[in-house]
N, C-alpha and C positions, 0 to 999 in steps of 0.2 A: 038283681042283676049288681053290682056294683060301681057305685057314677065315678064320673069321668076326675071326678076330684082326689080320690082315696081308690082309685089305680095307681099302680105303680107301672110309669114305666120301664122296658125293659132294656140289659146294662148292657150298654156294644164292650164287642168282644176290643179291647187297646192294644194286644197286639197284632200286625195285621199281618204279616211272614210267621210262620210259624218255625224256631227257633234253628234249624238242620237248615231250614230253606236256602235255597243259593241266592238269593239277592244278598240278604245277610254278608254272603259271600266274597258277592257284584259288590257291597256297599265298601269292605274293609281293602278290597284291592285297588277300589276306584281311590277311597283315600292315601291310599300309598304309591301311587303311580303321581298322586296331583303335589303329595311331599315326596317325592324322588323328585319330579319339575321342579322344584323348590327348591333341590340342593344344586339342579343344577343352572340354574339360577344365580347361585349363591356364587356358585363355585366361578362359572364366569363376570359379574360382578365384579371379582378380587382379582381374575387375575387380570380383566382393563383397565379396573382403579390401577395393579405395582405396574402396567404399559404405560397408562398415564404421569405417573408418579416417577416412574422411572427416565419422563423423555423431557419430564418439566427443564428443566435449569439445561436443554439442550441451547445451542446458540438456533437463532429462529423463529423458534417455536413462544406461542401462546402463552405466558405461562396464568393467564387469566383463567384462557377459558378450557386449558388441561387443569387446572385448580375446579372448576365449575363442573367437573367432567369425574372431576379423579368423591369433589361435591354426590353428585346425582348419585352414582354407584355402592358411596356409603350407606346415602338412604337403601337404596336399593339391594341392599350388601340386608341395613337391619331391620328389614320387614320382609326377605326371604328366607333369613336365618327364622326369627317371629314364625313364620310358619314354617317353615318346615317341622320345628321343636313341638313345636303347639299343635301340628295335625298326629305327632309320637303319641301328646296326652293325651292330644284322644280318640286316636287309634287304642290304643292301654285299656282309658277308662269303659268303652264304651264297648271292647273286651271284656273288661272285669265283671262289666255288669250285668254279659248277657250270655260269660261261657261261666267266668267264676278265677279266669285268674290273668294275667299281663297275656295279649301275642305273644307269641312265640319270635315270631320274626325275632318284634321288637327289644325282647330281656337278653341280648345277647351283648347289645350296644347303642349307642347311644347314637348311632350314627350308622345304622341297618334301616332298611329304605324297608 
């Protein structure tokens, strides 16, 4: 009878879901939806920044207030742009690790969702 000190515990299964599971496809879909939302925020904040840049020199506008909004939009653009391109790299890395090739939808261009 082996003692408790010499017995080897069972090796846990490190892969939670099978490779052809719907959960991995759902993960990629969710990451791509978040990436699309980040791209939408980037475009919206860019258009708002250009709107306030164009109206900063009009008479009767508070230039300091307009520039504060432009600065906020620039920060928001840099964060959402970083998330947009960072998620592309993450999705491709995960797909490369799981399947062996980059994600086919993102291989066409940097802007593809």
